[in-house]
KERO-771970 format. One record per residue (C-alpha): residue in three letters; x negated, y, z negated. Coordinates in Angstrom, 1 decimal, always signed. Last residue first. Layout:
REM KERO-771970
<pt><resn>ala</resn><u>X</u><v>Y</v><w>Z</w></pt>
...
***
This chain:
REM KERO-771970
<pt><resn>unk</resn><u>+18.7</u><v>+44.7</v><w>+11.5</w></pt>
<pt><resn>unk</resn><u>+17.2</u><v>+48.1</v><w>+12.4</w></pt>
<pt><resn>unk</resn><u>+18.5</u><v>+47.9</v><w>+16.0</w></pt>
<pt><resn>unk</resn><u>+14.9</u><v>+48.0</v><w>+17.3</w></pt>
<pt><resn>unk</resn><u>+13.9</u><v>+45.3</v><w>+14.8</w></pt>
<pt><resn>unk</resn><u>+16.8</u><v>+43.2</v><w>+15.9</w></pt>
<pt><resn>unk</resn><u>+15.8</u><v>+43.6</v><w>+19.5</w></pt>
<pt><resn>unk</resn><u>+12.3</u><v>+42.4</v><w>+18.9</w></pt>
<pt><resn>unk</resn><u>+13.5</u><v>+39.5</v><w>+16.7</w></pt>
<pt><resn>unk</resn><u>+15.7</u><v>+38.3</v><w>+19.5</w></pt>
<pt><resn>unk</resn><u>+12.8</u><v>+38.6</v><w>+22.0</w></pt>
<pt><resn>unk</resn><u>+10.7</u><v>+36.5</v><w>+19.8</w></pt>
<pt><resn>unk</resn><u>+13.3</u><v>+33.8</v><w>+19.4</w></pt>
<pt><resn>unk</resn><u>+14.2</u><v>+33.8</v><w>+23.1</w></pt>
<pt><resn>unk</resn><u>+10.5</u><v>+33.3</v><w>+24.2</w></pt>
<pt><resn>unk</resn><u>+10.0</u><v>+30.7</v><w>+21.4</w></pt>
<pt><resn>unk</resn><u>+13.0</u><v>+28.7</v><w>+22.7</w></pt>
<pt><resn>unk</resn><u>+11.7</u><v>+29.1</v><w>+26.3</w></pt>
<pt><resn>unk</resn><u>+8.4</u><v>+27.4</v><w>+25.5</w></pt>
<pt><resn>unk</resn><u>+5.6</u><v>+28.7</v><w>+27.7</w></pt>
<pt><resn>unk</resn><u>+5.0</u><v>+31.9</v><w>+25.7</w></pt>
<pt><resn>unk</resn><u>+2.9</u><v>+34.9</v><w>+26.8</w></pt>
<pt><resn>unk</resn><u>+5.9</u><v>+37.2</v><w>+27.6</w></pt>
<pt><resn>unk</resn><u>+7.3</u><v>+36.6</v><w>+24.1</w></pt>
<pt><resn>unk</resn><u>+4.1</u><v>+38.0</v><w>+22.6</w></pt>
<pt><resn>unk</resn><u>+4.7</u><v>+41.4</v><w>+24.4</w></pt>
<pt><resn>unk</resn><u>+8.3</u><v>+41.5</v><w>+23.0</w></pt>
<pt><resn>unk</resn><u>+7.2</u><v>+40.6</v><w>+19.5</w></pt>
<pt><resn>unk</resn><u>+4.4</u><v>+43.3</v><w>+19.6</w></pt>
<pt><resn>unk</resn><u>+6.8</u><v>+45.9</v><w>+20.9</w></pt>
<pt><resn>unk</resn><u>+9.3</u><v>+45.2</v><w>+18.1</w></pt>
<pt><resn>unk</resn><u>+6.4</u><v>+45.4</v><w>+15.6</w></pt>
<pt><resn>unk</resn><u>+5.5</u><v>+48.9</v><w>+16.7</w></pt>
<pt><resn>unk</resn><u>+9.1</u><v>+50.1</v><w>+16.4</w></pt>
<pt><resn>unk</resn><u>+9.7</u><v>+48.4</v><w>+13.1</w></pt>
<pt><resn>unk</resn><u>+6.5</u><v>+49.9</v><w>+11.6</w></pt>
<pt><resn>unk</resn><u>+7.7</u><v>+53.4</v><w>+12.6</w></pt>
<pt><resn>unk</resn><u>+11.1</u><v>+52.7</v><w>+11.0</w></pt>
<pt><resn>unk</resn><u>+9.3</u><v>+51.5</v><w>+7.8</w></pt>
<pt><resn>unk</resn><u>+7.3</u><v>+54.7</v><w>+7.6</w></pt>
<pt><resn>unk</resn><u>+10.5</u><v>+56.8</v><w>+7.9</w></pt>
<pt><resn>unk</resn><u>+12.3</u><v>+54.6</v><w>+5.3</w></pt>
<pt><resn>unk</resn><u>+9.4</u><v>+54.7</v><w>+2.8</w></pt>
<pt><resn>unk</resn><u>+9.7</u><v>+58.5</v><w>+2.9</w></pt>
<pt><resn>unk</resn><u>+7.4</u><v>+61.5</v><w>+3.6</w></pt>
<pt><resn>unk</resn><u>+5.4</u><v>+59.6</v><w>+6.3</w></pt>
<pt><resn>unk</resn><u>+1.7</u><v>+58.9</v><w>+7.1</w></pt>
<pt><resn>unk</resn><u>+0.7</u><v>+57.3</v><w>+10.4</w></pt>
<pt><resn>unk</resn><u>+0.6</u><v>+54.1</v><w>+12.4</w></pt>
<pt><resn>unk</resn><u>-2.4</u><v>+52.5</v><w>+10.8</w></pt>
<pt><resn>unk</resn><u>-3.6</u><v>+49.4</v><w>+12.7</w></pt>
<pt><resn>unk</resn><u>-4.9</u><v>+46.5</v><w>+10.5</w></pt>
<pt><resn>unk</resn><u>-7.1</u><v>+44.1</v><w>+12.4</w></pt>
<pt><resn>unk</resn><u>-6.6</u><v>+40.4</v><w>+13.3</w></pt>
<pt><resn>unk</resn><u>-5.2</u><v>+41.2</v><w>+16.8</w></pt>
<pt><resn>unk</resn><u>-2.6</u><v>+43.6</v><w>+15.4</w></pt>
<pt><resn>unk</resn><u>-1.6</u><v>+44.0</v><w>+11.8</w></pt>
<pt><resn>unk</resn><u>+0.8</u><v>+46.8</v><w>+11.4</w></pt>
<pt><resn>unk</resn><u>+0.6</u><v>+49.9</v><w>+9.2</w></pt>
<pt><resn>unk</resn><u>+3.0</u><v>+52.6</v><w>+8.1</w></pt>
<pt><resn>unk</resn><u>+1.7</u><v>+54.8</v><w>+5.3</w></pt>
<pt><resn>unk</resn><u>+3.9</u><v>+56.5</v><w>+2.7</w></pt>
<pt><resn>unk</resn><u>+2.6</u><v>+59.6</v><w>+1.1</w></pt>
<pt><resn>unk</resn><u>+0.7</u><v>+60.8</v><w>-2.0</w></pt>
<pt><resn>unk</resn><u>-2.7</u><v>+59.7</v><w>-0.7</w></pt>
<pt><resn>unk</resn><u>-1.5</u><v>+56.2</v><w>+0.3</w></pt>
<pt><resn>unk</resn><u>+1.5</u><v>+54.2</v><w>-0.7</w></pt>
<pt><resn>unk</resn><u>+2.1</u><v>+51.2</v><w>+1.5</w></pt>
<pt><resn>unk</resn><u>+4.7</u><v>+50.3</v><w>+4.2</w></pt>
<pt><resn>unk</resn><u>+4.8</u><v>+47.6</v><w>+6.8</w></pt>
<pt><resn>unk</resn><u>+7.5</u><v>+45.7</v><w>+5.0</w></pt>
<pt><resn>unk</resn><u>+9.5</u><v>+47.8</v><w>+2.7</w></pt>
<pt><resn>unk</resn><u>+8.0</u><v>+48.8</v><w>-0.6</w></pt>
<pt><resn>unk</resn><u>+8.5</u><v>+46.8</v><w>-3.8</w></pt>
<pt><resn>unk</resn><u>+5.0</u><v>+45.4</v><w>-4.0</w></pt>
<pt><resn>unk</resn><u>+3.1</u><v>+45.6</v><w>-0.7</w></pt>
<pt><resn>unk</resn><u>+0.6</u><v>+42.9</v><w>-1.1</w></pt>
<pt><resn>unk</resn><u>+3.0</u><v>+40.2</v><w>-2.3</w></pt>
<pt><resn>unk</resn><u>+5.4</u><v>+40.6</v><w>+0.6</w></pt>
<pt><resn>unk</resn><u>+2.6</u><v>+40.1</v><w>+3.2</w></pt>
<pt><resn>unk</resn><u>+5.2</u><v>+40.0</v><w>+6.1</w></pt>
<pt><resn>unk</resn><u>+3.7</u><v>+37.3</v><w>+8.3</w></pt>
<pt><resn>unk</resn><u>+5.6</u><v>+36.5</v><w>+11.5</w></pt>
<pt><resn>unk</resn><u>+3.0</u><v>+38.1</v><w>+13.8</w></pt>
<pt><resn>unk</resn><u>+0.5</u><v>+35.7</v><w>+12.4</w></pt>
<pt><resn>unk</resn><u>+2.1</u><v>+32.8</v><w>+14.3</w></pt>
<pt><resn>unk</resn><u>+2.0</u><v>+34.7</v><w>+17.5</w></pt>
<pt><resn>unk</resn><u>-1.7</u><v>+35.4</v><w>+17.2</w></pt>
<pt><resn>unk</resn><u>-2.4</u><v>+31.7</v><w>+16.2</w></pt>
<pt><resn>unk</resn><u>-0.8</u><v>+30.2</v><w>+19.2</w></pt>
<pt><resn>unk</resn><u>+2.6</u><v>+28.5</v><w>+18.7</w></pt>
<pt><resn>unk</resn><u>+3.7</u><v>+24.9</v><w>+17.9</w></pt>
<pt><resn>unk</resn><u>+7.3</u><v>+24.4</v><w>+17.2</w></pt>
<pt><resn>unk</resn><u>+9.4</u><v>+23.5</v><w>+14.2</w></pt>
<pt><resn>unk</resn><u>+13.1</u><v>+23.9</v><w>+13.3</w></pt>
<pt><resn>unk</resn><u>+14.9</u><v>+20.8</v><w>+14.8</w></pt>
<pt><resn>unk</resn><u>+11.9</u><v>+18.4</v><w>+14.4</w></pt>
<pt><resn>unk</resn><u>+11.7</u><v>+19.4</v><w>+10.7</w></pt>
<pt><resn>unk</resn><u>+9.7</u><v>+21.6</v><w>+8.3</w></pt>
<pt><resn>unk</resn><u>+12.2</u><v>+23.3</v><w>+6.0</w></pt>
<pt><resn>unk</resn><u>+11.9</u><v>+26.9</v><w>+4.6</w></pt>
<pt><resn>unk</resn><u>+13.5</u><v>+28.8</v><w>+7.5</w></pt>
<pt><resn>unk</resn><u>+13.5</u><v>+32.6</v><w>+7.2</w></pt>
<pt><resn>unk</resn><u>+14.1</u><v>+33.1</v><w>+10.9</w></pt>
<pt><resn>unk</resn><u>+14.9</u><v>+29.9</v><w>+12.7</w></pt>
<pt><resn>unk</resn><u>+12.8</u><v>+29.5</v><w>+15.9</w></pt>
<pt><resn>unk</resn><u>+9.7</u><v>+31.3</v><w>+14.5</w></pt>
<pt><resn>unk</resn><u>+10.2</u><v>+29.8</v><w>+11.1</w></pt>
<pt><resn>unk</resn><u>+8.6</u><v>+26.4</v><w>+10.8</w></pt>
<pt><resn>unk</resn><u>+5.3</u><v>+26.9</v><w>+12.7</w></pt>
<pt><resn>unk</resn><u>+2.7</u><v>+24.3</v><w>+13.5</w></pt>
<pt><resn>unk</resn><u>-0.4</u><v>+26.0</v><w>+14.9</w></pt>
<pt><resn>unk</resn><u>-1.9</u><v>+25.9</v><w>+18.4</w></pt>
<pt><resn>unk</resn><u>-5.1</u><v>+24.9</v><w>+20.2</w></pt>
<pt><resn>unk</resn><u>-3.4</u><v>+21.6</v><w>+21.4</w></pt>
<pt><resn>unk</resn><u>+0.2</u><v>+21.4</v><w>+20.4</w></pt>
<pt><resn>unk</resn><u>+2.4</u><v>+21.4</v><w>+23.5</w></pt>
<pt><resn>unk</resn><u>+4.8</u><v>+18.9</v><w>+22.0</w></pt>
<pt><resn>unk</resn><u>+5.6</u><v>+15.3</v><w>+22.8</w></pt>
<pt><resn>unk</resn><u>+2.7</u><v>+13.9</v><w>+20.7</w></pt>
<pt><resn>unk</resn><u>+3.9</u><v>+16.0</v><w>+17.8</w></pt>
<pt><resn>unk</resn><u>+7.3</u><v>+14.1</v><w>+17.6</w></pt>
<pt><resn>unk</resn><u>+5.6</u><v>+10.6</v><w>+17.6</w></pt>
<pt><resn>unk</resn><u>+3.0</u><v>+11.9</v><w>+15.0</w></pt>
<pt><resn>unk</resn><u>+5.8</u><v>+13.1</v><w>+12.7</w></pt>
<pt><resn>unk</resn><u>+7.5</u><v>+9.8</v><w>+12.9</w></pt>
<pt><resn>unk</resn><u>+4.2</u><v>+8.0</v><w>+12.4</w></pt>
<pt><resn>unk</resn><u>+3.4</u><v>+10.2</v><w>+9.3</w></pt>
<pt><resn>unk</resn><u>+6.7</u><v>+9.2</v><w>+7.6</w></pt>
<pt><resn>unk</resn><u>+7.9</u><v>+11.9</v><w>+5.3</w></pt>
<pt><resn>unk</resn><u>+8.8</u><v>+13.6</v><w>+8.5</w></pt>
<pt><resn>unk</resn><u>+12.3</u><v>+12.0</v><w>+8.6</w></pt>
<pt><resn>unk</resn><u>+12.9</u><v>+13.3</v><w>+5.1</w></pt>
<pt><resn>unk</resn><u>+12.5</u><v>+17.0</v><w>+6.1</w></pt>
<pt><resn>unk</resn><u>+9.4</u><v>+18.7</v><w>+4.6</w></pt>
<pt><resn>unk</resn><u>+9.9</u><v>+21.4</v><w>+2.0</w></pt>
<pt><resn>unk</resn><u>+9.3</u><v>+25.1</v><w>+1.4</w></pt>
<pt><resn>unk</resn><u>+10.2</u><v>+26.7</v><w>-1.9</w></pt>
<pt><resn>unk</resn><u>+6.8</u><v>+28.4</v><w>-2.4</w></pt>
<pt><resn>unk</resn><u>+5.2</u><v>+28.9</v><w>+0.9</w></pt>
<pt><resn>unk</resn><u>+4.3</u><v>+32.6</v><w>+0.3</w></pt>
<pt><resn>unk</resn><u>+0.6</u><v>+32.0</v><w>-0.3</w></pt>
<pt><resn>unk</resn><u>-2.1</u><v>+32.1</v><w>-3.0</w></pt>
<pt><resn>unk</resn><u>-0.5</u><v>+30.4</v><w>-6.0</w></pt>
<pt><resn>unk</resn><u>+1.5</u><v>+28.1</v><w>-3.6</w></pt>
<pt><resn>unk</resn><u>-1.8</u><v>+26.5</v><w>-2.4</w></pt>
<pt><resn>unk</resn><u>-2.7</u><v>+25.4</v><w>-5.9</w></pt>
<pt><resn>unk</resn><u>+0.8</u><v>+24.1</v><w>-6.6</w></pt>
<pt><resn>unk</resn><u>+0.5</u><v>+21.9</v><w>-3.4</w></pt>
<pt><resn>unk</resn><u>+3.9</u><v>+20.7</v><w>-2.2</w></pt>
<pt><resn>unk</resn><u>+5.0</u><v>+22.7</v><w>+0.8</w></pt>
<pt><resn>unk</resn><u>+1.7</u><v>+24.1</v><w>+2.3</w></pt>
<pt><resn>unk</resn><u>-0.1</u><v>+20.9</v><w>+1.4</w></pt>
<pt><resn>unk</resn><u>+2.6</u><v>+18.7</v><w>+3.0</w></pt>
<pt><resn>unk</resn><u>+2.2</u><v>+20.7</v><w>+6.3</w></pt>
<pt><resn>unk</resn><u>-1.6</u><v>+20.4</v><w>+6.0</w></pt>
<pt><resn>unk</resn><u>-1.2</u><v>+16.6</v><w>+5.8</w></pt>
<pt><resn>unk</resn><u>+0.9</u><v>+16.4</v><w>+9.0</w></pt>
<pt><resn>unk</resn><u>-1.4</u><v>+18.8</v><w>+11.0</w></pt>
<pt><resn>unk</resn><u>-4.5</u><v>+16.8</v><w>+9.9</w></pt>
<pt><resn>unk</resn><u>-2.8</u><v>+13.5</v><w>+10.6</w></pt>
<pt><resn>unk</resn><u>-1.9</u><v>+14.5</v><w>+14.2</w></pt>
<pt><resn>unk</resn><u>-5.5</u><v>+15.9</v><w>+14.7</w></pt>
<pt><resn>unk</resn><u>-6.9</u><v>+12.5</v><w>+13.5</w></pt>
<pt><resn>unk</resn><u>-10.0</u><v>+13.2</v><w>+11.4</w></pt>
<pt><resn>unk</resn><u>-13.4</u><v>+12.2</v><w>+12.8</w></pt>
<pt><resn>unk</resn><u>-15.7</u><v>+11.4</v><w>+9.9</w></pt>
<pt><resn>unk</resn><u>-19.4</u><v>+11.6</v><w>+11.0</w></pt>
<pt><resn>unk</resn><u>-22.0</u><v>+8.9</v><w>+10.7</w></pt>
<pt><resn>unk</resn><u>-21.8</u><v>+8.0</v><w>+14.3</w></pt>
<pt><resn>unk</resn><u>-18.0</u><v>+7.7</v><w>+14.2</w></pt>
<pt><resn>unk</resn><u>-16.4</u><v>+7.2</v><w>+10.8</w></pt>
<pt><resn>unk</resn><u>-12.6</u><v>+6.9</v><w>+11.2</w></pt>
<pt><resn>unk</resn><u>-10.3</u><v>+9.4</v><w>+9.4</w></pt>
<pt><resn>unk</resn><u>-6.8</u><v>+8.4</v><w>+10.4</w></pt>
<pt><resn>unk</resn><u>-7.6</u><v>+4.7</v><w>+10.6</w></pt>
<pt><resn>unk</resn><u>-4.9</u><v>+2.9</v><w>+12.6</w></pt>
<pt><resn>unk</resn><u>-1.4</u><v>+1.5</v><w>+12.1</w></pt>
<pt><resn>unk</resn><u>-0.4</u><v>+4.8</v><w>+10.4</w></pt>
<pt><resn>unk</resn><u>+2.2</u><v>+4.6</v><w>+7.7</w></pt>
<pt><resn>unk</resn><u>+0.8</u><v>+7.5</v><w>+5.7</w></pt>
<pt><resn>unk</resn><u>+3.9</u><v>+8.1</v><w>+3.6</w></pt>
<pt><resn>unk</resn><u>+4.4</u><v>+11.6</v><w>+2.5</w></pt>
<pt><resn>unk</resn><u>+6.1</u><v>+12.0</v><w>-0.9</w></pt>
<pt><resn>unk</resn><u>+3.8</u><v>+11.8</v><w>-3.9</w></pt>
<pt><resn>unk</resn><u>+1.7</u><v>+14.7</v><w>-2.6</w></pt>
<pt><resn>unk</resn><u>+0.5</u><v>+12.4</v><w>+0.2</w></pt>
<pt><resn>unk</resn><u>+1.5</u><v>+8.8</v><w>-0.8</w></pt>
<pt><resn>unk</resn><u>-1.4</u><v>+6.3</v><w>-1.4</w></pt>
<pt><resn>unk</resn><u>-1.4</u><v>+3.4</v><w>+1.0</w></pt>
<pt><resn>unk</resn><u>+0.0</u><v>+0.0</v><w>+0.0</w></pt>
***
């Protein structure tokens, strides 16, 4: 009997997921993605530093081989597993809610709630005013200083809407295109 991952995930693989090849362990990419998903959902240590608290893995994916069968059918190489681009705010990893997206697109979805305190997303307090900022290409882009949090947040929404729309044009999965364009339109509408 193999050890359960985080007491839940069953490594039911019929092959070695970390074989030693030429003195180096080669981890199966399917297994790495599956194991990392469980870590995000069930590791207390991981939850202390991230916003994954309350996330879970659907029962059908408690089986590694079931997850592997799904992943093999996806466009996954060079991409990250995402649970909430298709279903905004989703907390459950499942075949119906997950998709693989490039790192840049995946990072567009971050809102850094813990870093901004009680201010709206995209807004921080700086020099007696409210600063609007958006993360673009790994770097923080400052959009200006404003008198109210609402003004700063509106500027953030405009910039983020453009970023979502531009990202949608680079996607091959029509579900991701539609989800990103919907988010863009919602940001413009202030929803």
